[in-house]
C-alpha positions in Angstrom: 12.3 25.6 -69.3 9.5 26.4 -71.4 6.9 23.5 -71.9 4.3 23.0 -74.5 0.8 23.1 -73.2 -1.4 19.8 -73.8 -4.8 19.8 -74.9 -7.3 18.8 -72.7 -8.0 15.7 -74.6 -4.6 14.6 -74.1 -4.4 15.6 -70.5 -7.3 13.3 -69.8 -5.9 10.6 -71.9 -2.3 10.6 -70.2 -4.2 10.8 -66.9 -5.9 7.7 -67.8 -2.7 5.9 -68.6 -1.3 6.8 -65.2 -4.5 5.5 -63.6 -4.5 2.4 -65.3 -1.0 1.6 -64.1 -1.8 2.5 -60.5 -2.4 -1.3 -59.8 -1.3 -4.5 -61.2 -3.1 -5.9 -64.2 -4.2 -9.4 -62.1 -5.5 -6.8 -59.3 -7.3 -4.7 -61.9 -8.7 -8.2 -63.1 -10.0 -9.2 -60.0 -11.4 -6.0 -59.3 -13.3 -5.8 -62.6 -14.9 -9.1 -61.5 -15.9 -7.5 -58.3 -17.6 -4.6 -59.8 -19.3 -7.1 -62.2 -20.8 -8.6 -59.5 -21.9 -5.4 -57.8 -23.7 -4.2 -60.9 -25.4 -7.6 -61.5 -26.7 -7.3 -58.1 -27.9 -3.8 -58.5 -29.5 -4.9 -61.5 -31.3 -7.7 -60.4 -32.6 -5.7 -57.2 -33.4 -2.6 -58.9 -30.9 -0.6 -57.1 -29.0 2.5 -58.4 -25.4 1.6 -59.3 -24.2 4.7 -57.1 -23.2 3.4 -53.8 -25.3 4.1 -50.6 -25.1 2.6 -47.0 -28.0 0.6 -47.9 -26.8 -0.8 -51.4 -23.3 -1.9 -50.0 -24.9 -3.6 -47.0 -27.5 -5.4 -48.9 -24.8 -6.4 -51.3 -22.7 -7.5 -48.2 -25.4 -9.8 -46.7 -26.5 -11.1 -50.0 -23.1 -12.2 -51.1 -22.3 -13.7 -47.5 -25.0 -16.2 -48.3 -23.0 -17.3 -51.4 -19.2 -16.9 -50.6 -16.8 -16.2 -47.6 -17.5 -13.1 -45.9 -13.8 -12.4 -46.1 -14.3 -12.7 -49.8 -16.9 -10.2 -49.8 -14.6 -7.7 -47.8 -12.2 -8.3 -50.8 -14.8 -7.7 -53.1 -15.8 -4.4 -51.6 -12.3 -3.2 -51.9 -12.3 -3.9 -55.6 -15.7 -2.2 -56.1 -14.4 0.8 -54.3 -11.2 1.3 -56.8 -13.7 0.8 -59.8 -16.4 3.3 -58.7 -14.5 6.0 -56.9 -13.5 7.8 -60.1 -17.1 8.2 -60.8 -18.6 8.5 -57.4 -15.9 10.0 -55.2 -17.8 9.5 -51.9 -17.5 5.5 -52.4 -15.0 5.0 -49.9 -16.8 6.9 -47.2 -19.8 4.8 -47.9 -17.9 1.6 -47.5 -16.6 3.0 -44.1 -20.1 3.8 -43.0 -21.3 2.2 -39.8 -23.9 0.2 -41.4 -21.8 -1.5 -43.9 -19.1 -2.4 -41.3 -21.5 -3.8 -38.9 -23.2 -5.6 -41.4 -19.9 -7.2 -42.7 -18.7 -7.9 -38.9 -22.3 -9.6 -38.3 -21.8 -11.7 -41.5 -18.6 -12.8 -40.5 -19.9 -14.3 -37.2 -22.9 -15.6 -38.8 -21.0 -17.3 -41.6 -17.6 -17.9 -40.2 -15.6 -20.7 -41.6 -12.1 -22.1 -40.4 -8.8 -20.9 -42.5 -7.2 -23.7 -44.2 -3.6 -23.4 -44.9 -1.2 -25.6 -46.8 1.8 -27.0 -44.5 5.0 -24.8 -45.2 7.6 -26.4 -47.2 10.9 -27.3 -45.0 14.4 -28.4 -45.8 13.4 -32.2 -45.4 10.6 -31.8 -48.0 13.1 -30.4 -50.7 15.6 -33.4 -49.6 12.9 -36.0 -50.2 12.3 -34.6 -53.7 16.0 -34.5 -54.6 16.2 -38.1 -55.7 13.1 -38.1 -57.7 13.7 -34.7 -59.7 17.3 -33.9 -59.6 18.5 -37.0 -61.2 15.6 -37.0 -63.8 16.7 -36.4 -67.5 13.2 -34.7 -68.2 13.4 -30.9 -69.0 10.2 -30.4 -66.9 11.3 -32.3 -63.9 14.5 -30.4 -63.5 13.0 -27.0 -64.3 10.1 -27.7 -61.4 13.0 -28.7 -58.8 15.0 -25.4 -59.9 12.2 -23.4 -59.4 11.2 -24.9 -56.2 14.8 -24.9 -54.7 15.2 -21.1 -55.9 11.8 -20.1 -54.8 12.4 -21.7 -51.2 16.3 -19.9 -50.6 14.8 -16.8 -52.1 11.4 -16.4 -50.4 10.1 -15.9 -53.8 6.3 -15.8 -54.5 5.0 -18.3 -57.2 4.0 -15.6 -59.6 7.6 -14.2 -59.6 8.8 -17.7 -60.9 6.2 -18.5 -63.5 4.9 -16.8 -66.9 1.2 -15.9 -66.7 -1.0 -18.3 -69.3 -3.1 -15.1 -69.7 -1.5 -12.9 -72.3 -3.1 -9.7 -71.1 -1.4 -10.2 -67.6 2.1 -10.5 -68.7 4.6 -7.8 -67.8 8.0 -8.0 -69.4 9.3 -5.5 -66.6 9.0 -8.4 -63.9 10.8 -10.9 -65.9 13.8 -12.3 -64.3 16.8 -11.8 -67.2 19.2 -14.4 -67.6 22.0 -12.2 -68.1 21.4 -10.6 -64.7 22.5 -14.2 -63.2 25.6 -14.3 -61.4 27.5 -17.4 -60.3 29.0 -17.1 -56.5 31.5 -19.5 -54.8 28.7 -20.9 -52.9 25.3 -20.4 -55.1 24.3 -17.8 -57.4 22.1 -14.6 -57.5 20.0 -12.8 -59.9 18.2 -9.2 -60.1 14.4 -9.4 -59.2 13.4 -6.4 -61.4 9.9 -6.0 -59.9 7.5 -7.6 -57.6 4.3 -7.2 -55.5 6.0 -5.6 -52.8 8.2 -3.3 -55.2 5.3 -1.3 -57.0 7.8 1.2 -58.3 10.1 -1.2 -60.0 13.2 0.0 -57.9 14.8 -3.5 -57.9 17.9 -4.1 -56.3 18.8 -0.4 -55.9 17.1 -0.9 -52.3 19.2 -1.9 -49.3 22.0 -1.4 -46.8 25.7 -2.3 -46.6 25.9 -6.2 -47.6 27.9 -6.9 -44.5 25.5 -5.6 -42.0 22.6 -7.2 -44.0 24.5 -10.6 -43.8 25.1 -10.1 -39.9 21.9 -9.2 -39.0 20.0 -11.7 -41.2 22.3 -14.6 -39.9 23.0 -15.4 -43.6 25.7 -17.9 -44.1 26.5 -17.1 -47.6 26.2 -14.1 -49.9 23.1 -15.5 -51.8 21.1 -12.9 -49.6 22.2 -10.0 -52.0 19.8 -11.2 -54.5 16.8 -11.4 -52.4 16.6 -8.8 -49.7 13.9 -6.2 -50.5 13.0 -5.4 -46.9 14.9 -4.0 -43.8 17.0 -6.8 -42.4 16.0 -6.3 -39.0 12.3 -6.7 -40.0 12.9 -9.8 -41.9 15.0 -11.3 -39.4 12.5 -10.9 -36.9 9.8 -12.5 -39.4 12.0 -15.5 -40.1 13.3 -16.3 -36.4 10.2 -15.3 -34.5 
């Protein structure tokens, strides 16, 4: 069919909108923070903004004296994402041997142990039930409902809460009340979009329910709301 051509201004505008939607809003905010850190470094040390192996390696060793090198590595990823539209060779500079070796050396020099929270167990949930499940306070009941739903559904915290910052709110990810269905032994709902579902395919991905239930060793049909990965891979992760 014949299509009306766009002006160059509209092409640029629509492309900018598409590029802005390529990453999550929260991720974009983190990337912007990393870029500001790099720009401040360049200004303070009189370096050009255009990335070079020298500027990236100097930034790496400088920041590693202030924050963890693993965080510096994440900063570099954000800087590349923000600068690449303006300097196409940014990722090539990031992969330069001088930069990668500098980062590796900083990880060895400024290494620190990784601290992880103790994972929740069924016993933890059982110990909380007498205090929260019998409460008449709405916040207590809501907290316990979120805790048990997130535990059983393998949900991230960001999928259960609403951001305080209005610019990070995305209604496409909101779990709707009309998507909740009661089952004989539980309930399910539709998770419209999440971090691992960048294209908002929701519950369309999957395979025959009886195969998922058999492979994943699920004892009820509640799995139907939660499976977003191949059941063989998920079972391998859970039972390894």
